[in-house]
Structure formats: structure tokens, C-alpha cells
mmCIF file of the N, C-alpha and C atoms, coordinates in Angstrom:
data_MODEL
# 
_entry.id   MODEL 
# 
loop_
_atom_site.group_PDB 
_atom_site.id 
_atom_site.type_symbol 
_atom_site.label_atom_id 
_atom_site.label_alt_id 
_atom_site.label_comp_id 
_atom_site.label_asym_id 
_atom_site.label_entity_id 
_atom_site.label_seq_id 
_atom_site.pdbx_PDB_ins_code 
_atom_site.Cartn_x 
_atom_site.Cartn_y 
_atom_site.Cartn_z 
_atom_site.occupancy 
_atom_site.B_iso_or_equiv 
_atom_site.pdbx_formal_charge 
_atom_site.auth_seq_id 
_atom_site.auth_comp_id 
_atom_site.auth_asym_id 
_atom_site.auth_atom_id 
_atom_site.pdbx_PDB_model_num 
ATOM 1   N N  . MET A 1 1  ? -2.881  -0.321  14.403 1.00 0.00 ? 1  MET A N  1 
ATOM 2   C CA . MET A 1 1  ? -2.443  -1.242  15.462 1.00 0.00 ? 1  MET A CA 1 
ATOM 3   C C  . MET A 1 1  ? -1.343  -1.820  14.800 1.00 0.00 ? 1  MET A C  1 
ATOM 4   N N  . ILE A 1 2  ? -0.870  -1.599  13.216 1.00 0.00 ? 2  ILE A N  1 
ATOM 5   C CA . ILE A 1 2  ? 0.492   -2.520  13.008 1.00 0.00 ? 2  ILE A CA 1 
ATOM 6   C C  . ILE A 1 2  ? 1.726   -1.324  13.598 1.00 0.00 ? 2  ILE A C  1 
ATOM 7   N N  . MET A 1 3  ? 1.419   -0.306  13.394 1.00 0.00 ? 3  MET A N  1 
ATOM 8   C CA . MET A 1 3  ? 2.594   0.408   13.897 1.00 0.00 ? 3  MET A CA 1 
ATOM 9   C C  . MET A 1 3  ? 2.869   0.363   15.316 1.00 0.00 ? 3  MET A C  1 
ATOM 10  N N  . GLU A 1 4  ? 1.634   0.229   15.892 1.00 0.00 ? 4  GLU A N  1 
ATOM 11  C CA . GLU A 1 4  ? 1.772   0.390   17.474 1.00 0.00 ? 4  GLU A CA 1 
ATOM 12  C C  . GLU A 1 4  ? 2.646   -1.092  17.728 1.00 0.00 ? 4  GLU A C  1 
ATOM 13  N N  . LYS A 1 5  ? 2.038   -1.581  17.412 1.00 0.00 ? 5  LYS A N  1 
ATOM 14  C CA . LYS A 1 5  ? 3.354   -3.476  17.854 1.00 0.00 ? 5  LYS A CA 1 
ATOM 15  C C  . LYS A 1 5  ? 4.383   -3.237  17.189 1.00 0.00 ? 5  LYS A C  1 
ATOM 16  N N  . ALA A 1 6  ? 4.698   -2.530  16.271 1.00 0.00 ? 6  ALA A N  1 
ATOM 17  C CA . ALA A 1 6  ? 5.789   -2.245  15.677 1.00 0.00 ? 6  ALA A CA 1 
ATOM 18  C C  . ALA A 1 6  ? 6.611   -1.261  16.389 1.00 0.00 ? 6  ALA A C  1 
ATOM 19  N N  . MET A 1 7  ? 6.038   -0.259  16.859 1.00 0.00 ? 7  MET A N  1 
ATOM 20  C CA . MET A 1 7  ? 6.922   0.397   18.320 1.00 0.00 ? 7  MET A CA 1 
ATOM 21  C C  . MET A 1 7  ? 7.039   -0.238  19.358 1.00 0.00 ? 7  MET A C  1 
ATOM 22  N N  . ILE A 1 8  ? 6.217   -0.894  19.651 1.00 0.00 ? 8  ILE A N  1 
ATOM 23  C CA . ILE A 1 8  ? 6.632   -1.926  20.768 1.00 0.00 ? 8  ILE A CA 1 
ATOM 24  C C  . ILE A 1 8  ? 7.900   -2.443  20.935 1.00 0.00 ? 8  ILE A C  1 
ATOM 25  N N  . ARG A 1 9  ? 7.758   -3.351  19.435 1.00 0.00 ? 9  ARG A N  1 
ATOM 26  C CA . ARG A 1 9  ? 8.865   -4.628  19.070 1.00 0.00 ? 9  ARG A CA 1 
ATOM 27  C C  . ARG A 1 9  ? 10.021  -3.797  19.336 1.00 0.00 ? 9  ARG A C  1 
ATOM 28  N N  . ALA A 1 10 ? 10.366  -2.576  18.830 1.00 0.00 ? 10 ALA A N  1 
ATOM 29  C CA . ALA A 1 10 ? 11.387  -2.025  18.229 1.00 0.00 ? 10 ALA A CA 1 
ATOM 30  C C  . ALA A 1 10 ? 11.828  -1.421  19.603 1.00 0.00 ? 10 ALA A C  1 
ATOM 31  N N  . GLN A 1 11 ? 10.869  -1.143  20.738 1.00 0.00 ? 11 GLN A N  1 
ATOM 32  C CA . GLN A 1 11 ? 11.219  -0.783  22.292 1.00 0.00 ? 11 GLN A CA 1 
ATOM 33  C C  . GLN A 1 11 ? 12.048  -1.902  22.900 1.00 0.00 ? 11 GLN A C  1 
ATOM 34  N N  . GLU A 1 12 ? 11.227  -3.154  22.860 1.00 0.00 ? 12 GLU A N  1 
ATOM 35  C CA . GLU A 1 12 ? 11.605  -4.375  23.246 1.00 0.00 ? 12 GLU A CA 1 
ATOM 36  C C  . GLU A 1 12 ? 12.902  -5.477  22.611 1.00 0.00 ? 12 GLU A C  1 
ATOM 37  N N  . LYS A 1 13 ? 12.776  -5.033  21.490 1.00 0.00 ? 13 LYS A N  1 
ATOM 38  C CA . LYS A 1 13 ? 14.408  -5.579  20.782 1.00 0.00 ? 13 LYS A CA 1 
ATOM 39  C C  . LYS A 1 13 ? 15.398  -4.705  20.636 1.00 0.00 ? 13 LYS A C  1 
ATOM 40  N N  . PHE A 1 14 ? 15.227  -3.477  20.497 1.00 0.00 ? 14 PHE A N  1 
ATOM 41  C CA . PHE A 1 14 ? 16.165  -2.441  20.360 1.00 0.00 ? 14 PHE A CA 1 
ATOM 42  C C  . PHE A 1 14 ? 16.258  -1.490  21.376 1.00 0.00 ? 14 PHE A C  1 
ATOM 43  N N  . LYS A 1 15 ? 15.849  -1.492  22.535 1.00 0.00 ? 15 LYS A N  1 
ATOM 44  C CA . LYS A 1 15 ? 15.832  -0.502  23.106 1.00 0.00 ? 15 LYS A CA 1 
ATOM 45  C C  . LYS A 1 15 ? 15.800  0.935   22.916 1.00 0.00 ? 15 LYS A C  1 
ATOM 46  N N  . GLU A 1 16 ? 15.108  1.103   21.819 1.00 0.00 ? 16 GLU A N  1 
ATOM 47  C CA . GLU A 1 16 ? 15.088  2.416   20.890 1.00 0.00 ? 16 GLU A CA 1 
ATOM 48  C C  . GLU A 1 16 ? 14.213  2.849   20.041 1.00 0.00 ? 16 GLU A C  1 
ATOM 49  N N  . VAL A 1 17 ? 13.055  3.515   19.606 1.00 0.00 ? 17 VAL A N  1 
ATOM 50  C CA . VAL A 1 17 ? 12.391  4.025   18.779 1.00 0.00 ? 17 VAL A CA 1 
ATOM 51  C C  . VAL A 1 17 ? 12.839  4.990   18.350 1.00 0.00 ? 17 VAL A C  1 
ATOM 52  N N  . ASN A 1 18 ? 12.681  4.594   16.736 1.00 0.00 ? 18 ASN A N  1 
ATOM 53  C CA . ASN A 1 18 ? 13.416  5.552   15.931 1.00 0.00 ? 18 ASN A CA 1 
ATOM 54  C C  . ASN A 1 18 ? 12.785  4.924   14.330 1.00 0.00 ? 18 ASN A C  1 
ATOM 55  N N  . ARG A 1 19 ? 12.972  5.132   13.239 1.00 0.00 ? 19 ARG A N  1 
ATOM 56  C CA . ARG A 1 19 ? 12.732  5.357   12.240 1.00 0.00 ? 19 ARG A CA 1 
ATOM 57  C C  . ARG A 1 19 ? 13.288  4.023   11.745 1.00 0.00 ? 19 ARG A C  1 
ATOM 58  N N  . GLU A 1 20 ? 14.497  3.316   11.812 1.00 0.00 ? 20 GLU A N  1 
ATOM 59  C CA . GLU A 1 20 ? 15.254  2.527   11.418 1.00 0.00 ? 20 GLU A CA 1 
ATOM 60  C C  . GLU A 1 20 ? 14.693  1.191   12.321 1.00 0.00 ? 20 GLU A C  1 
ATOM 61  N N  . THR A 1 21 ? 14.796  1.112   13.704 1.00 0.00 ? 21 THR A N  1 
ATOM 62  C CA . THR A 1 21 ? 14.247  0.304   14.690 1.00 0.00 ? 21 THR A CA 1 
ATOM 63  C C  . THR A 1 21 ? 12.897  -0.137  14.382 1.00 0.00 ? 21 THR A C  1 
ATOM 64  N N  . ILE A 1 22 ? 12.150  0.845   14.069 1.00 0.00 ? 22 ILE A N  1 
ATOM 65  C CA . ILE A 1 22 ? 10.605  0.593   13.475 1.00 0.00 ? 22 ILE A CA 1 
ATOM 66  C C  . ILE A 1 22 ? 10.612  -0.255  12.156 1.00 0.00 ? 22 ILE A C  1 
ATOM 67  N N  . ASN A 1 23 ? 11.646  -0.047  11.552 1.00 0.00 ? 23 ASN A N  1 
ATOM 68  C CA . ASN A 1 23 ? 11.432  -0.967  9.949  1.00 0.00 ? 23 ASN A CA 1 
ATOM 69  C C  . ASN A 1 23 ? 11.978  -2.344  10.497 1.00 0.00 ? 23 ASN A C  1 
ATOM 70  N N  . ARG A 1 24 ? 12.958  -2.274  11.381 1.00 0.00 ? 24 ARG A N  1 
ATOM 71  C CA . ARG A 1 24 ? 13.709  -3.455  11.405 1.00 0.00 ? 24 ARG A CA 1 
ATOM 72  C C  . ARG A 1 24 ? 12.598  -4.354  12.377 1.00 0.00 ? 24 ARG A C  1 
ATOM 73  N N  . ALA A 1 25 ? 11.911  -3.974  13.103 1.00 0.00 ? 25 ALA A N  1 
ATOM 74  C CA . ALA A 1 25 ? 10.743  -3.916  13.668 1.00 0.00 ? 25 ALA A CA 1 
ATOM 75  C C  . ALA A 1 25 ? 9.947   -4.884  13.074 1.00 0.00 ? 25 ALA A C  1 
ATOM 76  N N  . MET A 1 26 ? 9.126   -4.542  11.693 1.00 0.00 ? 26 MET A N  1 
ATOM 77  C CA . MET A 1 26 ? 8.364   -4.851  11.214 1.00 0.00 ? 26 MET A CA 1 
ATOM 78  C C  . MET A 1 26 ? 9.051   -6.016  10.222 1.00 0.00 ? 26 MET A C  1 
ATOM 79  N N  . GLU A 1 27 ? 10.201  -5.678  9.631  1.00 0.00 ? 27 GLU A N  1 
ATOM 80  C CA . GLU A 1 27 ? 10.660  -6.853  9.009  1.00 0.00 ? 27 GLU A CA 1 
ATOM 81  C C  . GLU A 1 27 ? 10.840  -7.865  9.818  1.00 0.00 ? 27 GLU A C  1 
ATOM 82  N N  . SER A 1 28 ? 10.448  -8.000  11.180 1.00 0.00 ? 28 SER A N  1 
ATOM 83  C CA . SER A 1 28 ? 10.369  -9.073  11.878 1.00 0.00 ? 28 SER A CA 1 
ATOM 84  C C  . SER A 1 28 ? 9.107   -9.709  11.981 1.00 0.00 ? 28 SER A C  1 
ATOM 85  N N  . PHE A 1 29 ? 8.180   -8.989  11.674 1.00 0.00 ? 29 PHE A N  1 
ATOM 86  C CA . PHE A 1 29 ? 6.779   -10.003 11.617 1.00 0.00 ? 29 PHE A CA 1 
ATOM 87  C C  . PHE A 1 29 ? 6.508   -10.941 10.570 1.00 0.00 ? 29 PHE A C  1 
ATOM 88  N N  . ARG A 1 30 ? 6.520   -11.503 11.025 1.00 0.00 ? 30 ARG A N  1 
ATOM 89  C CA . ARG A 1 30 ? 6.088   -13.624 10.435 1.00 0.00 ? 30 ARG A CA 1 
ATOM 90  C C  . ARG A 1 30 ? 4.579   -13.948 10.205 1.00 0.00 ? 30 ARG A C  1 
ATOM 91  N N  . GLU A 1 31 ? 3.647   -13.694 9.617  1.00 0.00 ? 31 GLU A N  1 
ATOM 92  C CA . GLU A 1 31 ? 2.361   -14.033 9.876  1.00 0.00 ? 31 GLU A CA 1 
ATOM 93  C C  . GLU A 1 31 ? 1.782   -13.936 11.344 1.00 0.00 ? 31 GLU A C  1 
ATOM 94  N N  . GLU A 1 32 ? 1.968   -12.221 11.481 1.00 0.00 ? 32 GLU A N  1 
ATOM 95  C CA . GLU A 1 32 ? 1.716   -11.785 12.751 1.00 0.00 ? 32 GLU A CA 1 
ATOM 96  C C  . GLU A 1 32 ? 0.170   -11.271 12.856 1.00 0.00 ? 32 GLU A C  1 
ATOM 97  N N  . ASP A 1 33 ? -0.309  -11.833 14.027 1.00 0.00 ? 33 ASP A N  1 
ATOM 98  C CA . ASP A 1 33 ? -1.476  -11.916 14.185 1.00 0.00 ? 33 ASP A CA 1 
ATOM 99  C C  . ASP A 1 33 ? -2.153  -10.720 14.989 1.00 0.00 ? 33 ASP A C  1 
ATOM 100 N N  . PHE A 1 34 ? -3.160  -9.790  14.315 1.00 0.00 ? 34 PHE A N  1 
ATOM 101 C CA . PHE A 1 34 ? -3.687  -8.491  15.145 1.00 0.00 ? 34 PHE A CA 1 
ATOM 102 C C  . PHE A 1 34 ? -4.916  -8.609  15.527 1.00 0.00 ? 34 PHE A C  1 
ATOM 103 N N  . GLY A 1 35 ? -5.077  -9.750  15.738 1.00 0.00 ? 35 GLY A N  1 
ATOM 104 C CA . GLY A 1 35 ? -6.718  -10.177 16.282 1.00 0.00 ? 35 GLY A CA 1 
ATOM 105 C C  . GLY A 1 35 ? -8.037  -10.169 15.390 1.00 0.00 ? 35 GLY A C  1 
ATOM 106 N N  . GLY A 1 36 ? -7.760  -10.806 14.057 1.00 0.00 ? 36 GLY A N  1 
ATOM 107 C CA . GLY A 1 36 ? -8.695  -10.627 13.168 1.00 0.00 ? 36 GLY A CA 1 
ATOM 108 C C  . GLY A 1 36 ? -9.118  -9.297  12.058 1.00 0.00 ? 36 GLY A C  1 
ATOM 109 N N  . LEU A 1 37 ? -8.780  -7.986  12.659 1.00 0.00 ? 37 LEU A N  1 
ATOM 110 C CA . LEU A 1 37 ? -9.155  -7.173  12.249 1.00 0.00 ? 37 LEU A CA 1 
ATOM 111 C C  . LEU A 1 37 ? -8.638  -6.837  10.879 1.00 0.00 ? 37 LEU A C  1 
ATOM 112 N N  . VAL A 1 38 ? -7.262  -7.373  10.712 1.00 0.00 ? 38 VAL A N  1 
ATOM 113 C CA . VAL A 1 38 ? -6.381  -7.411  9.169  1.00 0.00 ? 38 VAL A CA 1 
ATOM 114 C C  . VAL A 1 38 ? -6.262  -8.711  9.161  1.00 0.00 ? 38 VAL A C  1 
ATOM 115 N N  . PRO A 1 39 ? -5.534  -9.131  8.078  1.00 0.00 ? 39 PRO A N  1 
ATOM 116 C CA . PRO A 1 39 ? -5.301  -10.598 7.881  1.00 0.00 ? 39 PRO A CA 1 
ATOM 117 C C  . PRO A 1 39 ? -3.583  -10.803 8.495  1.00 0.00 ? 39 PRO A C  1 
ATOM 118 N N  . ALA A 1 40 ? -3.075  -11.847 8.646  1.00 0.00 ? 40 ALA A N  1 
ATOM 119 C CA . ALA A 1 40 ? -1.522  -12.140 9.260  1.00 0.00 ? 40 ALA A CA 1 
ATOM 120 C C  . ALA A 1 40 ? -0.714  -11.259 8.149  1.00 0.00 ? 40 ALA A C  1 
ATOM 121 N N  . VAL A 1 41 ? 0.470   -10.797 8.685  1.00 0.00 ? 41 VAL A N  1 
ATOM 122 C CA . VAL A 1 41 ? 1.244   -9.843  8.417  1.00 0.00 ? 41 VAL A CA 1 
ATOM 123 C C  . VAL A 1 41 ? 2.481   -10.110 8.187  1.00 0.00 ? 41 VAL A C  1 
ATOM 124 N N  . THR A 1 42 ? 3.498   -9.856  6.859  1.00 0.00 ? 42 THR A N  1 
ATOM 125 C CA . THR A 1 42 ? 4.560   -10.516 7.185  1.00 0.00 ? 42 THR A CA 1 
ATOM 126 C C  . THR A 1 42 ? 5.134   -9.470  6.091  1.00 0.00 ? 42 THR A C  1 
ATOM 127 N N  . TYR A 1 43 ? 6.324   -8.942  7.065  1.00 0.00 ? 43 TYR A N  1 
ATOM 128 C CA . TYR A 1 43 ? 7.003   -7.810  5.950  1.00 0.00 ? 43 TYR A CA 1 
ATOM 129 C C  . TYR A 1 43 ? 8.591   -8.434  5.849  1.00 0.00 ? 43 TYR A C  1 
ATOM 130 N N  . THR A 1 44 ? 9.149   -8.328  4.575  1.00 0.00 ? 44 THR A N  1 
ATOM 131 C CA . THR A 1 44 ? 10.409  -8.335  4.630  1.00 0.00 ? 44 THR A CA 1 
ATOM 132 C C  . THR A 1 44 ? 11.302  -7.451  4.263  1.00 0.00 ? 44 THR A C  1 
ATOM 133 N N  . PRO A 1 45 ? 12.717  -7.443  4.396  1.00 0.00 ? 45 PRO A N  1 
ATOM 134 C CA . PRO A 1 45 ? 13.624  -6.639  3.645  1.00 0.00 ? 45 PRO A CA 1 
ATOM 135 C C  . PRO A 1 45 ? 13.059  -5.775  2.180  1.00 0.00 ? 45 PRO A C  1 
ATOM 136 N N  . THR A 1 46 ? 12.637  -6.796  1.527  1.00 0.00 ? 46 THR A N  1 
ATOM 137 C CA . THR A 1 46 ? 12.304  -6.752  -0.163 1.00 0.00 ? 46 THR A CA 1 
ATOM 138 C C  . THR A 1 46 ? 10.854  -6.397  -0.290 1.00 0.00 ? 46 THR A C  1 
ATOM 139 N N  . ASP A 1 47 ? 9.720   -6.843  0.702  1.00 0.00 ? 47 ASP A N  1 
ATOM 140 C CA . ASP A 1 47 ? 8.475   -6.775  0.473  1.00 0.00 ? 47 ASP A CA 1 
ATOM 141 C C  . ASP A 1 47 ? 7.563   -5.968  1.919  1.00 0.00 ? 47 ASP A C  1 
ATOM 142 N N  . HIS A 1 48 ? 7.738   -4.836  1.493  1.00 0.00 ? 48 HIS A N  1 
ATOM 143 C CA . HIS A 1 48 ? 6.890   -4.253  3.052  1.00 0.00 ? 48 HIS A CA 1 
ATOM 144 C C  . HIS A 1 48 ? 5.252   -4.189  2.660  1.00 0.00 ? 48 HIS A C  1 
ATOM 145 N N  . GLY A 1 49 ? 4.560   -5.085  1.371  1.00 0.00 ? 49 GLY A N  1 
ATOM 146 C CA . GLY A 1 49 ? 3.350   -5.032  1.725  1.00 0.00 ? 49 GLY A CA 1 
ATOM 147 C C  . GLY A 1 49 ? 2.417   -5.444  2.585  1.00 0.00 ? 49 GLY A C  1 
ATOM 148 N N  . ALA A 1 50 ? 2.872   -6.429  3.043  1.00 0.00 ? 50 ALA A N  1 
ATOM 149 C CA . ALA A 1 50 ? 2.011   -6.757  4.343  1.00 0.00 ? 50 ALA A CA 1 
ATOM 150 C C  . ALA A 1 50 ? 1.285   -8.146  3.386  1.00 0.00 ? 50 ALA A C  1 
ATOM 151 N N  . SER A 1 51 ? 0.235   -7.311  3.107  1.00 0.00 ? 51 SER A N  1 
ATOM 152 C CA . SER A 1 51 ? -1.001  -7.823  2.582  1.00 0.00 ? 51 SER A CA 1 
ATOM 153 C C  . SER A 1 51 ? -1.708  -7.483  1.761  1.00 0.00 ? 51 SER A C  1 
ATOM 154 N N  . PHE A 1 52 ? -2.752  -7.713  0.872  1.00 0.00 ? 52 PHE A N  1 
ATOM 155 C CA . PHE A 1 52 ? -3.493  -7.318  -0.160 1.00 0.00 ? 52 PHE A CA 1 
ATOM 156 C C  . PHE A 1 52 ? -5.079  -8.114  -0.190 1.00 0.00 ? 52 PHE A C  1 
ATOM 157 N N  . LYS A 1 53 ? -5.508  -8.635  0.951  1.00 0.00 ? 53 LYS A N  1 
ATOM 158 C CA . LYS A 1 53 ? -6.746  -8.971  1.325  1.00 0.00 ? 53 LYS A CA 1 
ATOM 159 C C  . LYS A 1 53 ? -7.706  -8.198  2.304  1.00 0.00 ? 53 LYS A C  1 
ATOM 160 N N  . ALA A 1 54 ? -9.224  -8.272  2.320  1.00 0.00 ? 54 ALA A N  1 
ATOM 161 C CA . ALA A 1 54 ? -9.717  -7.329  3.029  1.00 0.00 ? 54 ALA A CA 1 
ATOM 162 C C  . ALA A 1 54 ? -11.081 -8.206  3.657  1.00 0.00 ? 54 ALA A C  1 
ATOM 163 N N  . ARG A 1 55 ? -11.750 -7.521  4.311  1.00 0.00 ? 55 ARG A N  1 
ATOM 164 C CA . ARG A 1 55 ? -13.125 -8.398  4.807  1.00 0.00 ? 55 ARG A CA 1 
ATOM 165 C C  . ARG A 1 55 ? -13.672 -7.011  5.479  1.00 0.00 ? 55 ARG A C  1 
ATOM 166 N N  . ILE A 1 56 ? -14.968 -7.470  5.465  1.00 0.00 ? 56 ILE A N  1 
ATOM 167 C CA . ILE A 1 56 ? -15.849 -6.464  5.812  1.00 0.00 ? 56 ILE A CA 1 
ATOM 168 C C  . ILE A 1 56 ? -16.446 -6.752  7.372  1.00 0.00 ? 56 ILE A C  1 
ATOM 169 N N  . VAL A 1 57 ? -16.652 -5.725  8.041  1.00 0.00 ? 57 VAL A N  1 
ATOM 170 C CA . VAL A 1 57 ? -16.797 -5.934  9.581  1.00 0.00 ? 57 VAL A CA 1 
ATOM 171 C C  . VAL A 1 57 ? -17.602 -4.730  9.649  1.00 0.00 ? 57 VAL A C  1 
ATOM 172 N N  . GLN A 1 58 ? -18.501 -5.097  10.740 1.00 0.00 ? 58 GLN A N  1 
ATOM 173 C CA . GLN A 1 58 ? -19.664 -4.313  11.551 1.00 0.00 ? 58 GLN A CA 1 
ATOM 174 C C  . GLN A 1 58 ? -18.723 -3.585  12.870 1.00 0.00 ? 58 GLN A C  1 
ATOM 175 N N  . VAL A 1 59 ? -18.927 -2.672  12.793 1.00 0.00 ? 59 VAL A N  1 
ATOM 176 C CA . VAL A 1 59 ? -18.174 -2.241  13.825 1.00 0.00 ? 59 VAL A CA 1 
ATOM 177 C C  . VAL A 1 59 ? -19.920 -1.186  14.750 1.00 0.00 ? 59 VAL A C  1 
ATOM 178 N N  . LYS A 1 60 ? -19.539 -1.439  16.087 1.00 0.00 ? 60 LYS A N  1 
ATOM 179 C CA . LYS A 1 60 ? -20.673 -1.928  17.049 1.00 0.00 ? 60 LYS A CA 1 
ATOM 180 C C  . LYS A 1 60 ? -20.450 -0.300  17.852 1.00 0.00 ? 60 LYS A C  1 
ATOM 181 N N  . GLU A 1 61 ? -21.490 -0.039  18.208 1.00 0.00 ? 61 GLU A N  1 
ATOM 182 C CA . GLU A 1 61 ? -20.969 1.522   19.028 1.00 0.00 ? 61 GLU A CA 1 
ATOM 183 C C  . GLU A 1 61 ? -20.350 1.673   20.176 1.00 0.00 ? 61 GLU A C  1 
ATOM 184 N N  . ASP A 1 62 ? -19.951 0.716   20.941 1.00 0.00 ? 62 ASP A N  1 
ATOM 185 C CA . ASP A 1 62 ? -19.169 -0.161  22.152 1.00 0.00 ? 62 ASP A CA 1 
ATOM 186 C C  . ASP A 1 62 ? -17.792 -0.178  21.250 1.00 0.00 ? 62 ASP A C  1 
ATOM 187 N N  . ALA A 1 63 ? -17.620 -0.083  20.201 1.00 0.00 ? 63 ALA A N  1 
ATOM 188 C CA . ALA A 1 63 ? -16.595 -0.372  19.236 1.00 0.00 ? 63 ALA A CA 1 
ATOM 189 C C  . ALA A 1 63 ? -15.625 -1.522  18.774 1.00 0.00 ? 63 ALA A C  1 
ATOM 190 N N  . SER A 1 64 ? -16.714 -2.462  19.539 1.00 0.00 ? 64 SER A N  1 
ATOM 191 C CA . SER A 1 64 ? -16.356 -4.057  19.170 1.00 0.00 ? 64 SER A CA 1 
ATOM 192 C C  . SER A 1 64 ? -16.454 -4.045  17.394 1.00 0.00 ? 64 SER A C  1 
ATOM 193 N N  . CYS A 1 65 ? -16.145 -4.958  16.672 1.00 0.00 ? 65 CYS A N  1 
ATOM 194 C CA . CYS A 1 65 ? -15.730 -5.035  15.609 1.00 0.00 ? 65 CYS A CA 1 
ATOM 195 C C  . CYS A 1 65 ? -16.797 -6.761  15.416 1.00 0.00 ? 65 CYS A C  1 
ATOM 196 N N  . ILE A 1 66 ? -17.511 -7.086  14.362 1.00 0.00 ? 66 ILE A N  1 
ATOM 197 C CA . ILE A 1 66 ? -17.994 -8.224  14.193 1.00 0.00 ? 66 ILE A CA 1 
ATOM 198 C C  . ILE A 1 66 ? -17.622 -8.815  12.847 1.00 0.00 ? 66 ILE A C  1 
ATOM 199 N N  . PRO A 1 67 ? -16.567 -9.430  12.266 1.00 0.00 ? 67 PRO A N  1 
ATOM 200 C CA . PRO A 1 67 ? -16.607 -9.784  10.679 1.00 0.00 ? 67 PRO A CA 1 
ATOM 201 C C  . PRO A 1 67 ? -17.741 -10.179 10.190 1.00 0.00 ? 67 PRO A C  1 
ATOM 202 N N  . LEU A 1 68 ? -18.006 -9.799  9.314  1.00 0.00 ? 68 LEU A N  1 
ATOM 203 C CA . LEU A 1 68 ? -19.508 -10.459 8.046  1.00 0.00 ? 68 LEU A CA 1 
ATOM 204 C C  . LEU A 1 68 ? -18.768 -11.462 7.375  1.00 0.00 ? 68 LEU A C  1 
ATOM 205 N N  . THR A 1 69 ? -17.109 -10.897 6.611  1.00 0.00 ? 69 THR A N  1 
ATOM 206 C CA . THR A 1 69 ? -16.894 -11.931 5.470  1.00 0.00 ? 69 THR A CA 1 
ATOM 207 C C  . THR A 1 69 ? -15.624 -12.492 5.954  1.00 0.00 ? 69 THR A C  1 
ATOM 208 N N  . TYR A 1 70 ? -15.294 -13.434 5.420  1.00 0.00 ? 70 TYR A N  1 
ATOM 209 C CA . TYR A 1 70 ? -13.662 -14.123 5.385  1.00 0.00 ? 70 TYR A CA 1 
ATOM 210 C C  . TYR A 1 70 ? -12.840 -13.029 4.720  1.00 0.00 ? 70 TYR A C  1 
ATOM 211 N N  . PHE A 1 71 ? -11.337 -13.181 4.853  1.00 0.00 ? 71 PHE A N  1 
ATOM 212 C CA . PHE A 1 71 ? -10.755 -12.437 4.124  1.00 0.00 ? 71 PHE A CA 1 
ATOM 213 C C  . PHE A 1 71 ? -10.541 -12.469 2.581  1.00 0.00 ? 71 PHE A C  1 
ATOM 214 N N  . TYR A 1 72 ? -10.275 -12.250 1.655  1.00 0.00 ? 72 TYR A N  1 
ATOM 215 C CA . TYR A 1 72 ? -10.566 -12.229 0.110  1.00 0.00 ? 72 TYR A CA 1 
ATOM 216 C C  . TYR A 1 72 ? -9.942  -10.979 -0.310 1.00 0.00 ? 72 TYR A C  1 
ATOM 217 N N  . VAL A 1 73 ? -9.368  -11.487 -1.776 1.00 0.00 ? 73 VAL A N  1 
ATOM 218 C CA . VAL A 1 73 ? -8.503  -10.560 -2.509 1.00 0.00 ? 73 VAL A CA 1 
ATOM 219 C C  . VAL A 1 73 ? -9.550  -9.780  -3.259 1.00 0.00 ? 73 VAL A C  1 
ATOM 220 N N  . PRO A 1 74 ? -9.752  -8.586  -2.940 1.00 0.00 ? 74 PRO A N  1 
ATOM 221 C CA . PRO A 1 74 ? -10.376 -7.590  -3.853 1.00 0.00 ? 74 PRO A CA 1 
ATOM 222 C C  . PRO A 1 74 ? -10.559 -7.942  -5.340 1.00 0.00 ? 74 PRO A C  1 
ATOM 223 N N  . GLY A 1 75 ? -10.907 -8.115  -6.035 1.00 0.00 ? 75 GLY A N  1 
ATOM 224 C CA . GLY A 1 75 ? -11.068 -8.278  -7.234 1.00 0.00 ? 75 GLY A CA 1 
ATOM 225 C C  . GLY A 1 75 ? -10.534 -9.135  -8.078 1.00 0.00 ? 75 GLY A C  1 
ATOM 226 N N  . LYS A 1 76 ? -10.355 -10.253 -7.355 1.00 0.00 ? 76 LYS A N  1 
ATOM 227 C CA . LYS A 1 76 ? -10.096 -11.334 -7.414 1.00 0.00 ? 76 LYS A CA 1 
ATOM 228 C C  . LYS A 1 76 ? -10.885 -12.713 -7.271 1.00 0.00 ? 76 LYS A C  1 
ATOM 229 N N  . GLU A 1 77 ? -10.970 -12.808 -5.686 1.00 0.00 ? 77 GLU A N  1 
ATOM 230 C CA . GLU A 1 77 ? -12.045 -13.752 -5.297 1.00 0.00 ? 77 GLU A CA 1 
ATOM 231 C C  . GLU A 1 77 ? -13.225 -13.060 -4.929 1.00 0.00 ? 77 GLU A C  1 
ATOM 232 N N  . LYS A 1 78 ? -14.405 -13.920 -4.608 1.00 0.00 ? 78 LYS A N  1 
ATOM 233 C CA . LYS A 1 78 ? -15.710 -13.944 -4.636 1.00 0.00 ? 78 LYS A CA 1 
ATOM 234 C C  . LYS A 1 78 ? -15.794 -13.308 -2.758 1.00 0.00 ? 78 LYS A C  1 
ATOM 235 N N  . ILE A 1 79 ? -16.761 -12.574 -2.361 1.00 0.00 ? 79 ILE A N  1 
ATOM 236 C CA . ILE A 1 79 ? -16.810 -12.516 -1.127 1.00 0.00 ? 79 ILE A CA 1 
ATOM 237 C C  . ILE A 1 79 ? -17.322 -13.222 -0.814 1.00 0.00 ? 79 ILE A C  1 
ATOM 238 N N  . SER A 1 80 ? -16.795 -13.998 0.516  1.00 0.00 ? 80 SER A N  1 
ATOM 239 C CA . SER A 1 80 ? -18.019 -15.008 1.401  1.00 0.00 ? 80 SER A CA 1 
ATOM 240 C C  . SER A 1 80 ? -18.837 -14.411 2.626  1.00 0.00 ? 80 SER A C  1 
ATOM 241 N N  . LEU A 1 81 ? -19.838 -14.849 2.616  1.00 0.00 ? 81 LEU A N  1 
ATOM 242 C CA . LEU A 1 81 ? -20.157 -14.379 4.283  1.00 0.00 ? 81 LEU A CA 1 
ATOM 243 C C  . LEU A 1 81 ? -20.164 -15.290 4.909  1.00 0.00 ? 81 LEU A C  1 
ATOM 244 N N  . GLN A 1 82 ? -20.028 -14.647 6.196  1.00 0.00 ? 82 GLN A N  1 
ATOM 245 C CA . GLN A 1 82 ? -19.433 -15.675 7.721  1.00 0.00 ? 82 GLN A CA 1 
ATOM 246 C C  . GLN A 1 82 ? -20.999 -16.130 7.967  1.00 0.00 ? 82 GLN A C  1 
ATOM 247 N N  . LYS A 1 83 ? -21.347 -17.060 8.389  1.00 0.00 ? 83 LYS A N  1 
ATOM 248 C CA . LYS A 1 83 ? -22.603 -17.665 9.249  1.00 0.00 ? 83 LYS A CA 1 
ATOM 249 C C  . LYS A 1 83 ? -22.711 -17.069 10.838 1.00 0.00 ? 83 LYS A C  1 
# 
């Protein structure tokens, strides 16, 4: 999903999709929303880490996802169940 958005943005901003334009497109992400499946993503020229947060989701047979927890930092924060 992240790479797809990067390729779309590369095409929109630079009219070309290649390694360099994809990288530049990703570096334009600032708190980019991916519909809740992953936390908001920010890339910079010096940090391509994006995020180190996780959440547990239930995937239904129709491919829909239901979040069971809030985002948390594994090994540092407690898992909190959504109600």
C-alpha cells in the first residue's frame, strides 16, 4: 500500500516512475494516512524508518479488517484493546 501510493505520487509529481522519483515521492510523505491499517507514515531524506508501531487486526473473509487494538510500540507499550 505504501509503495503503491509512492508510485502514484511519483507519476503525479514527476511524470515518471523510477527508483529516484519513487524515493522522492516517499520522502514527501508527512503523517500520510493509509486508512488505519498502518500508522501515519513520515519519510525524510535522512530517515526512511516510517514507523515502528503495530496493531492487531482481524481480517474477515471479505478482506475487510477490524482493528482489535490501538497502535502501540512493541516491547515498550502495553497493548490496549479497542472496545
